[in-house]
PAPAGU-590783 format. One record per residue (C-alpha): residue in one letter; z, y, x. Coordinates in steps of 0.1 Angstrom, whole numbers, plus 5000, padded with zeros to 4 digits. Example, Ala and Ser with C-alpha at 12.3 -4.5 7.8 and 13.67 -1.06 7.14 Angstrom:
BEGIN
A507849555123/S507149895137/
//
This chain:
BEGIN
M179365364881/D178364984874/W176265044849/D175064684844/S178764624834/L179164884814/F175764814788/F177264434789/N180864504784/T179564764757/A177564504741/A180164204737/L182664494726/I179964564695/A179864134692/G183664074692/V183664354661/F181464164641/V183263854648/L186564024644/D185364114607/Y184063784601/G187463604614/A189563834594/D187363754565/K187663354565/F190863364574/I192263604548/D190063454519/H190763124523/T194763144529/V194763274497/I192163004479/V194862764496/G198162964484/H196762934447/R195762544453/L199062484465/G200262664436/I201762954456/S202463274433/P199363534438/T201663824443/L202963694468/I200063564485/A198463934478/L202164084501/L200663834529/T197163954528/A196964314513/G197664484539/A198164274570/E196764364602/Y195963974612/E192764144633/E195164414652/L197464094655/A194963914673/V193964214698/V197464284708/V198063914716/A195163904734/A195264224757/I199164134764/L197963794779/Q195363974799/G197664224814/H196364494792/T199964614776/P198465004774/L195764874757/A197964664733/L200264964723/G197365214724/N195764994699/V198664934676/M199365314676/G196265444670/S195665194644/T198565354627/I197165674629/S193465584621/N194665364587/I196565734571/L194366034590/G191265764585/A191465534562/F193865724536/S192066084540/L188965874527/G190465684496/L191166074487/L188066214487/C186765914468/H189765924446/S188166124414/D190266074384/G193266234405/S196166064388/P199466054404/F200665774421/D202965514405/S206865454415/S205465154436/A202965344461/K206165594464/I208565324474/Y205965164495/S205365504513/V208765594518/L209565244535/Q207165304562/F207865624570/F211365494575/V209965194602/T207465464617/T210465714623/I212865384637/F209465364660/I209165704674/I213065684682/L212565364704/A209565514721/Y211065814731/F213465704744/Q211765424758/Q214165164742/L211264914737/N212764594751/K212964244741/V216164314720/T214764604704/G211464414701/G213664124682/L215264354657/L211164484652/I210564124645/A213464034624/L212964354599/F209164234592/A210463914584/L213264094563/Y211064314549/I208464004542/I211563774524/S213064114503/I209264174484/G209263834479/F212563834462/A211564154446/I208464004431/Y210463644420/R212663884397/G209764064386/I211364404400/S207564544418/E203964464418/P202064374448/P199164574464/Q196164394441/L193764404464/S192564144500/D191664294532/S188064144525/E185564044497/S182963774500/D180863584476/D181563224483/E182063074448/S184363124417/V187862964406/N189562984372/V193563084379/C194362944345/D193562604334/E195062604298/E194162924281/T191762974254/P187863054268/G188663464264/Q191963454284/S190363184308/A187463474314/R189663744317/Q191863574341/S189263414364/A188763564397/S186563534426/E187463214446/A186663394482/S188663664471/P190763584444/L192763914442/L189664144427/G189063934400/D190364224376/T187764434391/N184864284375/T183464374332/P184364114306/Q180463974310/E180763904348/L183963724343/M182663494313/S179463444336/A181963324360/S183863124342/A180462944330/D179162924371/K182862734376/G182162474347/K178762404364/R179962334399/P183362204405/P185162374431/R185162264467/P187962024481/L191362174493/Y190762064530/H187162244533/H189162584525/I192262474554/L189162384576/Q187662754571/L191062904571/I191362704608/F187562814614/G188863194605/L191963174630/L189863054659/A187363324649/L190263594655/S191463464687/L188063484700/S187463844688/G190763984704/Y189663814738/I186563954739/L187864304727/A190664324748/H188664214781/S185164414771/A187464734760/G189664704798/T186364714819/I184765014797/A187865204801/D188165124838/S183665244842/L184665564826/N187965644842/L190065594808/S193165504808/G193965174786/T196265374764/V193365634755/F190565364747/G193165184724/L194265474707/T190565564702/V187865314700/I189465024695/A191965154668/F188765274649/V186864994650/T189264784638/T190664944608/L186664984594/P188064714571/E190964974559/K188265234555/L185865054533/I188764914509/A190565244507/M186865464501/L186165124471/S189965194459/G189265534458/I186565534439/R187665254409/G190465504405/Q192965244418/G195465524439/G198365304443/I196165004457/I195365264483/V199065374495/A199865004494/T197264884519/T198065204538/A201965174538/G201964804545/S199064814572/N201865044590/I204464844584/F202764544600/L201564694632/L204864914637/T207264634633/L205564274640/C203164374662/V205264604682/G208364414683/I205764114701/V204664374724/A208264484733/V209464134734/A206464054762/G208664224783/S205564344800/P205664644828/L204164964819/D202165194841/Q204165514837/S200765724842/D198665454818/T200865494788/F201765704755/V202366084758/L204666304733/F201666404714/D201066044707/L204466024695/V203966334674/T200566234656/V201765914644/W204966044629/V203366374617/S200766134601/S203265944582/L204866224568/S201866394556/L201366004537/L204766044521/A204066414515/V200666364494/V202066054478/F205166204462/L202866584461/G200166384443/P196166304455/H193866564458/R190666594478/M191466904494/A194266704515/G191766424522/L189666634536/V192466834557/L193266464567/L189766394578/A189966704600/A193366634618/Y191766264629/V188566434644/V190866674663/F192866384674/L190366214686/V188666494706/M192366574719/E192766234735/F189266214749/T189566554765/V193066704769/Y195066374772/R192466144789/R195666024815/
//
């Protein structure tokens, strides 16, 4: 074993995780701000940011370009499992009030279960090709269009939490309200969708700060958005390249490494969001973020992998255990949402995630 190569690529992997988080934070936050400035509905922006796995997409594209298709597909499947057994379970453990989930959360959970079932059928019968990949991408586009239309008609409400938070500056969402109303509706410009989580005193202070310091020009946020996109691309290259080398050094398959290590580190923001949402009693946000992330992964990301058409090494691909775990995880989310949140359910799901990781590194090393 080349220890120097192993240590170097491990350090590169850790650095890539930090670049990934930084890039995702910049890209998502400034996309929201640009949307506000251009007059796009904040609710529609929320759907495009909350639960959207841009960091996973960057890793998938980079892995495909470097010829690591098993790593890309393993990362997608591992992330869907980690979102439910890891992030959602932590949200349940932190969800103290135990209030039932609303109808919107149930709709999200049913939709993600439907999408997961389609993916399982296609993967089991080895039908992930350019045609089915195109259909999955079209399904993702239809999902975005239909939810946007539903929001426009006032039928549904989106998740009110973005994938990242920062403390850059403040922006007043409504300019023509009275001072009290303006304070209640002000939001952080770095993460405007989190504005309603502050106390009235904090909102009044943010409004006062806004009066002292004018918001930054639009081109600043556009440049930050582009910079975040470049950071995402760089992190995807670093993670895919270093992960492939580490897997080879440890005699692990790219699928296993993507299912476990890469999936775990790239879903750390979702785990943090789930915990914060649970502490604040926002159960619907936990479900919407988890379900939305999995829909994004199993339609757009899997569709891109299938359309790329890179041949899979049959000795380094997913096994039935992986597919069963993905489907059972999705079914577990659906059951918890309809039966109601409980900390014991969160504990069981978290224990199942630990068992899954152990099984992948021992029985299913491939």
